[in-house]
C-alpha positions in Angstrom: 4.4 3.0 219.0 5.1 -0.4 220.6 7.4 -2.9 218.8 7.7 -6.7 219.0 10.3 -9.2 217.8 9.5 -10.9 214.5 10.3 -14.4 215.4 13.9 -15.3 215.1 14.6 -12.7 212.3 16.3 -10.2 214.7 13.8 -7.6 213.4 11.4 -5.6 215.6 8.2 -4.5 213.9 5.4 -2.3 215.0 2.6 -3.9 216.9 0.2 -2.2 214.5 0.8 -3.0 210.8 -0.6 -1.1 207.9 -2.7 -3.4 205.7 -2.8 -1.8 202.2 -5.9 -3.5 200.8 -8.4 -0.7 201.5 -6.6 2.4 200.3 -9.0 5.1 198.9 -9.9 4.4 195.3 -11.9 6.0 192.5 -13.3 4.8 189.2 -12.7 6.6 185.9 -13.8 5.4 182.5 -14.2 1.8 183.7 -10.8 1.6 185.4 -9.9 1.8 189.0 -7.2 4.0 190.5 -5.9 4.7 194.0 -6.3 8.3 195.1 -2.7 8.9 195.8 -3.4 12.5 197.0 -5.1 10.8 200.0 -3.2 7.5 200.2 0.4 8.6 200.1 0.1 11.2 202.9 -1.8 8.6 205.0 1.0 6.0 204.5 3.7 8.5 205.3 1.8 9.7 208.4 1.6 6.1 209.6 5.4 6.0 209.4 5.7 9.2 211.3 3.5 7.6 214.0 6.0 4.7 214.2 4.4 2.1 212.0 7.2 0.2 210.2 5.4 -2.8 208.8 3.4 -2.4 205.6 1.5 -5.3 204.0 0.3 -5.4 200.5 -0.3 -8.0 197.8 -0.2 -8.5 194.0 -4.0 -7.9 193.5 -4.8 -5.4 196.3 -6.8 -2.3 195.2 -7.2 -3.6 191.6 -3.5 -4.4 191.4 -2.5 -0.8 192.3 -1.6 -1.1 195.9 2.0 -2.2 195.5 2.8 0.9 193.3 1.2 3.3 195.7 3.0 1.8 198.7 6.3 1.9 196.9 5.8 5.6 196.0 4.8 6.4 199.6 7.8 4.8 201.4 10.5 5.7 198.8 11.9 8.5 201.0 12.4 6.1 204.0 12.5 2.7 202.3 15.4 1.4 204.4 13.6 2.2 207.6 10.5 0.1 207.0 9.6 -3.5 206.2 7.5 -4.3 203.1 5.4 -7.4 202.9 3.8 -8.6 199.7 2.4 -11.8 198.3 2.7 -14.0 195.2 -0.6 -15.1 193.6 -0.1 -18.9 193.5 -3.0 -19.4 191.1 -0.9 -17.8 188.4 2.1 -20.1 189.0 2.4 -23.0 186.5 6.2 -23.2 186.5 9.4 -21.9 188.2 9.6 -19.2 185.6 6.2 -17.8 186.8 7.7 -17.4 190.3 10.5 -15.2 188.9 8.1 -13.3 186.6 5.7 -12.4 189.4 8.4 -11.5 191.8 9.9 -9.1 189.4 6.6 -7.5 188.8 6.2 -6.8 192.5 9.7 -5.5 192.8 9.0 -3.1 189.9 5.7 -1.9 191.3 7.2 -1.4 194.8 10.1 0.4 193.1 12.5 -1.5 195.4 15.5 -3.8 195.1 14.2 -6.2 197.7 11.1 -7.3 199.5 11.4 -7.9 203.3 8.7 -10.5 203.7 7.6 -12.4 200.6 4.5 -14.5 201.1 3.1 -17.5 199.5 -0.4 -16.1 199.3 -3.6 -17.8 200.7 -2.0 -21.1 201.4 -4.0 -24.2 202.0 -2.9 -27.8 201.8 -3.9 -28.2 198.2 -1.9 -25.2 197.0 1.0 -26.0 199.2 1.2 -29.6 197.7 0.2 -28.9 194.1 1.9 -25.6 193.5 4.6 -24.8 196.1 6.0 -28.3 196.5 5.2 -29.5 192.9 7.1 -26.6 191.3 9.9 -26.4 193.9 9.0 -22.8 194.9 10.7 -23.0 198.3 14.0 -23.7 196.5 13.3 -20.8 194.1 12.5 -18.5 197.0 15.8 -19.5 198.7 17.6 -18.6 195.5 15.8 -15.3 195.4 16.9 -14.8 199.0 20.6 -15.6 198.1 20.3 -13.0 195.4 19.1 -10.4 197.9 15.7 -10.0 196.2 13.8 -11.1 199.2 14.9 -11.1 202.9 12.4 -13.5 204.4 10.0 -16.1 203.2 6.5 -16.2 204.7 3.0 -17.5 204.0 -0.6 -16.3 204.5 -3.1 -19.0 205.4 -6.7 -20.0 204.7 -7.4 -23.6 205.7 -8.0 -25.8 208.7 -5.7 -25.0 211.6 -3.8 -28.3 211.6 -2.5 -27.6 208.1 -0.4 -24.8 209.6 1.7 -27.4 211.4 2.1 -29.4 208.2 3.2 -26.3 206.2 5.7 -25.2 208.9 7.2 -28.7 209.5 7.4 -29.5 205.7 8.8 -26.1 204.6 11.2 -25.5 207.5 12.2 -22.2 206.1 9.5 -19.7 206.9 10.2 -16.6 209.0 6.6 -15.6 209.6 3.0 -16.3 208.9 -0.1 -14.2 208.3 -3.3 -15.7 209.8 -6.8 -14.7 210.8 -7.5 -14.4 214.5 -10.0 -12.3 216.5 -12.6 -12.4 219.2 -15.1 -14.1 217.0 -12.7 -16.5 215.3 -10.2 -18.2 217.6 -9.7 -21.5 215.7 -6.1 -20.8 214.9 -5.1 -20.0 218.5 -3.2 -23.2 219.2 -1.3 -23.0 215.9 -0.3 -19.4 216.6 1.5 -20.7 219.6 3.0 -23.5 217.6 4.3 -21.1 215.0 5.8 -18.9 217.6 7.5 -21.8 219.4 9.0 -22.8 216.0 10.6 -19.3 215.7 8.1 -17.7 213.3 6.8 -14.2 213.7 3.0 -14.2 213.7 1.1 -11.4 212.0 -2.7 -11.3 212.4 -5.2 -10.3 209.7 -8.8 -9.5 210.5 -8.2 -8.4 214.1 -11.5 -6.5 213.9 -13.3 -9.3 212.1 -13.6 -7.8 208.7 -15.4 -4.8 210.3 -17.7 -6.7 212.6 -15.6 -5.5 215.6 -14.9 -2.0 214.4 -17.7 -0.4 216.4 -17.0 2.4 218.9 -19.8 1.1 221.0 -19.0 -0.7 224.3 -21.8 -3.3 224.5 -19.5 -6.2 223.7 -17.0 -5.2 226.4 -19.8 -5.2 229.0 -21.0 -8.6 227.8 -17.5 -10.0 228.2 -17.2 -8.5 231.7 -14.5 -6.1 230.7 -16.4 -2.9 231.4 -16.9 0.1 229.2 -14.4 -0.2 226.3 -15.0 0.5 222.6 -15.4 -2.7 220.6 -12.6 -1.9 218.2 -10.2 -1.2 221.1 -11.2 -4.4 222.8 -10.6 -6.3 219.5 -7.0 -5.0 219.3 -6.5 -5.6 223.0 -7.6 -9.2 222.7 -5.3 -10.0 219.7 -2.2 -8.2 221.1 -2.7 -9.7 224.6 -1.8 -13.0 223.1 1.9 -13.4 223.9 2.5 -15.3 220.7 1.3 -12.6 218.4 3.8 -10.2 216.8 1.6 -7.7 214.9 -2.0 -6.9 214.2 -2.7 -5.6 210.6 -5.4 -3.1 210.0 -6.7 -2.2 206.6 -6.8 1.6 207.2 -8.7 3.7 204.6 -8.5 7.2 206.1 -6.7 9.3 208.6 -9.4 8.9 211.2 -9.0 5.1 211.4 -5.2 5.5 211.4 -5.2 7.9 214.3 -7.7 5.8 216.3 -5.7 2.6 215.8 -2.4 4.3 216.6 -3.9 5.7 219.8 -5.1 2.3 220.9 -1.6 0.8 220.4 0.2 3.7 222.1 -1.9 3.2 225.2 -2.1 -0.5 225.0 -1.8 -2.7 228.0 -2.3 -6.5 228.0 -5.4 -8.1 229.6 -4.7 -9.1 233.1 -5.0 -12.8 234.2 -8.4 -12.1 235.8 -9.6 -10.3 232.6 -8.4 -13.2 230.5 -10.3 -15.6 232.7 -13.4 -13.5 232.6 -13.1 -13.1 228.8 -12.7 -16.8 228.1 -15.6 -17.7 230.3 -17.9 -15.0 228.8 -16.9 -16.0 225.2 -17.8 -19.7 226.0 -21.1 -18.7 227.4 -21.9 -16.4 224.4 -21.0 -19.2 222.0 -23.4 -21.5 223.7 -26.1 -18.9 223.6 -25.5 -18.1 220.0 -26.0 -21.7 219.1 -29.6 -21.5 220.4 -30.3 -19.4 217.2 -27.9 -21.0 214.7 -25.4 -23.8 214.9 -24.0 -22.9 211.4 -25.0 -26.2 209.8 -26.4 -24.4 206.7 -29.2 -27.1 206.3 -31.6 -24.2 206.0 -30.0 -22.7 202.9 -32.3 -24.5 200.3 -34.8 -21.6 200.3 -37.2 -21.4 197.3 -37.1 -17.6 197.6 -33.3 -17.6 197.7 -33.1 -16.1 201.1 -29.7 -16.5 202.7 -31.2 -17.9 206.0 -27.9 -18.7 207.6 -26.6 -15.2 207.0 -29.7 -13.6 208.4 -29.4 -15.8 211.5 -25.7 -14.8 211.7 -26.6 -11.1 211.7 -29.2 -11.7 214.3 -26.6 -13.4 216.5 -24.2 -10.5 216.1 -27.1 -8.1 217.1 -28.7 -10.0 219.9 -25.8 -12.1 221.4 -22.7 -10.1 220.9 -24.2 -6.6 220.9 -22.7 -5.7 217.5 -25.9 -3.9 216.6 -24.6 -1.3 214.1 -22.6 -3.9 212.1 -25.6 -6.2 212.0 -28.1 -3.5 210.9 -25.8 -2.2 208.2 -25.0 -5.8 206.9 -28.7 -6.7 206.8 -29.6 -3.4 205.2 -27.1 -4.0 202.4 -28.5 -7.5 202.0 -32.0 -6.2 201.6 -30.9 -3.6 199.0 -29.1 -6.2 196.9 -32.1 -8.6 197.2 -34.5 -5.8 196.1 -32.2 -5.0 193.2 -32.3 -8.6 192.1 -28.6 -9.2 192.9 -29.3 -12.1 195.3 
């Protein structure tokens, strides 16, 4: 396993992080449960492989993820870093901050949380919840009490808001943000965060499954030769020198082993490969806009057809070579439409 410095924290975390939002689940009598017989051994195997950063959240896996993670890492709690997130939509006062923090500590069965995130920040939530209720000050008090080690945030908004949050807060140790081959809008702010001393953890390195294919068509289109798409996806993210860790929502041992293997044999893209990649991505983007510019003006369909989504899947199929993903996504869409769910 390869490790990288988490900003200015003095901590080194694994380049592959375990995202605990897709742990195996089952339903019984209308309630959802995590299959701990599968999930706990998988989480412990990840630790044996060298993964030391585990990311969960208050609502993951029908609010069961934190408890399963806590159970899994209990034997080696002091050797791993746990990340979880506070649901800001439930915060109406300072008291709510402490209530939710204590729930996560109890579920994780731990005395402290290594990286505690303000969850899904955008400018509105930062201004109207975090700043309004003085949550940064409350988090600093929790830190003084030893309940959290580092304050972080996950992000969903326009890239320029990242700078506003970092500059206004001035206390964050890391951020969690989306970044992948198909979504590079946060690239400049990833560098900015790194330059300000934050660790940068990436969610969605395989584009929510769009880049999880073992096929090599995309690599050939990007002039990088025969390389599995999922391997290329990790290679792209981790070749960014300002990225600390790529999270993967691993749901079975096969995915875990494949991802660990990619990281163990990882080497950064060369300068020539980076140049070829950037040029090819630019050309593919121009080509994709021949089919759809993403304006969504076509969405007022009397038959309720999601025209922009269909164009999107066609683009993934024809332009990026992500054929299996596109066919499966379109197939699910047709099933739902035929069932009257769309």
